[in-house]
N, C-alpha and C positions, 0 to 999 in steps of 0.2 A: 452438481448443479453449476452451470457456468453463468457468469455475469457479463453482459455486454459493456464494453468500455464507453464511458460518457466523456465527451470532450469538454475541457475546461476553457472558458473564455480567455483569450490571450491578453498579454499586457501590451498596450499601444500608447505611444507618446509622440506628439507632433508639436512643432513650433511654427508660429506664423512667420512668413518670409516677405522680403521686400526687395525690389530691384528696379531697373529701368526698362522701358519699352525697347525691344530688340535685343536685349542681353539675356544671358543664361541666369537663372535664379536657383540658388542652392535650396533643396528641400530637406528639412530635418525630420525624418520618420524613423522611430525606433519601435520595433516589434519583437516580442519574445514569448515563449511559452510560460504559462503560470508555474509557480514553484511546485505544485502538486501534480502537474501534468505528467502523463505517461509518455508512451511512444506515439506522439501525435505529429502530424504534418502541419506546417504553418505557411500560409501564403498571404500576400497583401495585394489589395487592388486599390487603384486610385481612379476616381471618376470626377467629372465636372470640368475637364480641361476644355478651354475654348477651341474653336475650329482652327486647325493648323498647328496646334501645340504638340510638342513631343517631349518625352522623358529620355534621359540619357541611358537608361537601362530598362529591362523588362520587355514585355510583349504587348503590342497594341491589340485591342480586341475590336470585334466588329461593331460594338455599341459605343465605341469611342473611349472606353475605359482602358486602363493598363493593368496587366497582371505582373506581379513581381515576387521574387523569392527573397529570402533574407540577405544574401550577398548583394542583390541589386540595390539595397537601400544605402549601402556605403557610397558616399559621394554623389548621391542622386541629385540631378539638376533638371530643370524644366526650361525649354525654350518655346517662345510663342511667335506667331506670325507678326510681321511688321504692322503697326497701327493698333495693336492691342495694348490697352492700358487700363488703369482702374483696379478695383478689387476683384480677385478671382477666388471664389470659395471652392476648394477641392475637398471631396469626400474620400477619406482614407478608411478602408475596412481591412482589418486583420482577421483571418479565419483559421481556426484549428480544426483538424479532422482526425478523429480517433480511428484505430484499426478497424472497428466494426462499422464505420461509416458515419457515426454521429459527428456533428460539427457544432461549433460555437463561434460567434463573431463579436468583435469590438470595433466600434466606429467612432471616428473623430473628424472634425473639420479643420482643415489647414487653409488659412486665408493668405493669399499672395497679393501684395499691393505693388502694382507696377506704375511708376511715374512716367507720364507722357514725355516723349522726346520729339521736339519739332523736326519735321522733315523739310529739307530745303525745297522751296516752291519751284515750279516750272516757270521759266521766264523766257519769252521770245520777243525779239524786237526786229524791226526792219528799218534800214536807213531811209531817210526821207529827203525830198528836194522840193524847192519852190522858188518863188520870186519875192524879193524884198517888198514888204508892205502887204502881202497876201497871207491868208491863213494857210498853215501847212498841216496836213493830216499826219498824226503820229500813230504808227502801228505798234502797239504794245499789248502782249497777251500774257497774263499772269494767272496761275491757278495752283491749287494745292496738289501735291504729289499724289499718285494713285493710292499709296498706302497710308496717307495722312489720316489722322483721326479728327477729333473736333478741334481744329486749329483755326485761328483768325489770320486773315491775310491783309496786309497793307503794302502799298507801293509808294516809294518816295522818289521823286524826280528832282534832280539838281543840275546845275550848270547852265541855267537859262541866262541869257544876256540881260543887262539892265533894261527894265521896262517891258520885258516879255510877259505874256499872260497865257494861261491854259484855259480851255473852254470848260473845264470841270475840275473838281478837286478844291483844295484849300491852300492858299498861299501862306507860307510860314515866314517868321521874322528873318530867317537867314537866307531867304530868297528861294528856298526849295519849295516843292509842292507835295502835299500828302493826298493820296488818292485811294479810293476803294476799288475793288474789282469792277464794280458797276460804272465807275467814272471813266474806265478805259475805252468803253464803246464810243466810237465816233470822236475820240479826243483830237483836238487841234491846238496848234500853238500860233500865237500872233506876236510879232516883235515890233519894237519901236522903229519908226522911219530911219533909214540910214544904216540899218543893220544888214550885213550881207557876209558871204563867205561861209566857212564850215563851222558849225556849232556842235561840239560834242556834248551830248546830254548823258548823265549817269543815272541809270535806273536801278533801284534797289527794291526787290520784293522780299518782304519779311513775313514769315509765319510765326505765330506765337501759340504754344501749346497751353492747355488749361493750367498746368503747374507753373507757367512762366518761362519755360525754356523756349528759345527762339532760334531761327535759322534764316539766313539771308542769301539770296542769289543776286549777283550783279550783272549788268550788261551795259554796253555803251551804244547809244543811238546817235548817229551822225546826221545832222541836218545841213544840207547844202543850199544856201540862198543866193540866187543870182541878183545882181544889182538891177533895180528897176530903171527903165528908160528915163532920161532926164525930162521932167515935166515941171510946169509951174505948180508948186505945192499949194494945195488948198488949206485953208485954215481948219485946223482940227483941234478938238478939245485936248487939253494936256492929259498925258497918261499919268494916272495917279501912281505915285511911288510910296504912298502911305503904307506903313506896315499893317498887316491884317490884325484886326482887333480880336481880343479874347471873346467879345460878344458874338463875332461871326462863328467862331468855333463852337461856342455854347449853343447858338441857335441851330446850327446844323446837327449837333449831337442831340438836342431836344427833339428835333423833327424826326430823326431816326429812332429815338427812344419811343416816341408816340406811335410810330409805325410798327413797333415791336422788334426792330432790328437792334437788339441790345449790344451785340458784338461790335457792330459798326459804330454805334453811339459811343461806346467806350473809347474808341480810337480818338475821337474828337475831344471828349472830356479829359482824357489823359494828356493830350497835347496842351489843352488850355490850362490844366493843372501844372504842367511843367513850366508854363509861362507865368506862374504865380497866382492863378485864380483860386481862392479858397472855395468859391461856389462850385467850381468844377470838381474839386476834391470831394465835396459833399455829394454831388451828382454821381461821381464814380462810386461812392459808397452805396448809394441807392440802387445802382445796377447790380450789386452783389448782395444786397439786403433781401432776405427771403420775405420779410414783411412787406417791403415796398414793391417787390415783384408781384406778390399776391394781390396787393391793392391795385396795381396797374393791369391786372388780368393777364399777365405774361404766363403762358402755358408751355411746358416742355423745357424750361431752363431752370436748372437747379442753382439756388443761391449759394453763396460762400460767406457765412457769417464772419469768419476770421478776416477775410479780405475786406469785408464791409467795415469792420471795426477799425482796421488800419487806416482806411481812407477817411472815415469820420474823424479819427484822431488828428490826421493831417489837416483836415479842414478847420478843426477847432484851434489847432496850433497856429494856423494862418489867419485866424480872426473871424471865422464863420461861426458865430454863436448859435445859429439855428441848428447846427449839426449836433449840439449837445442832446437835444430832445431825441433825435434819431438814435444816437449812441446809447442813451439810457434805456430806451424802449427795447433795442436789440439785445443789450446785455441782460435786461430783465427776462427776455424770452429765452435766451441761452441758459440762464440759471435755473429756469423752471424744470 
């Protein structure tokens, strides 16, 4: 009487991995036959890879999974397409097959965490020309790179002469202007009377990834202004040289927050916080607070409790007592 061989489930061990977007990530996968196994074959498959991902060994299958042998597991790494970040749950399955065809499998989940890396934005400018005393159109185009993920984009323009103004954006205390991508459409510059010649403007476009990593692209936009014909000057109101108030930054941030543009609102709240506003620090916390986002009806934006706690603590340290209530409520929710 002959007995058919029964396959024994293999031993499978994995360890979660971490890396950064665009780099190779080492995958720790150990598979071996059970102690009582006979002459059985052992193979390993890995599935759940994101589009464009590849393993350093093994064979890609039509369904997107990868088939590996035991030697393939030594030094195994995974590379993913640019723009892929976050948590990637991989399903690892080890299968033994007995001589008679019976098989047994062991499955484990290997979680890969990829930190987002900011991609340098695309920035294009064109030199401009005009006449003293007239508005000059500024051609600035800034956008995220093709492979960029969920990144925020801000443009900083500096080098304006004293008394110069832009038609959009927010003037900062150091004389530079902060702009969003929407501010660039139809952007113009006006300068104080008597300003002529070449004005080199420095444009800095910065992207910030969800994890805080940032990348900047610089360009120089040269504005040539011809002197206006000599005429009897008319009385004009004095050009205000008063530094922009924190209230202006807060007002624009609140307006964007009310419209649901949380990413843009954060840019202005953060600038106001850098100028010493404890209220801005509290408002920054609310843009990351899952409770506040839900109350505001914001859909599709995941909160970050840890980031919210840090901003609330900054607000409290700066004297914003009303942030204590928000902090206690959030910490209570986290502890549940």
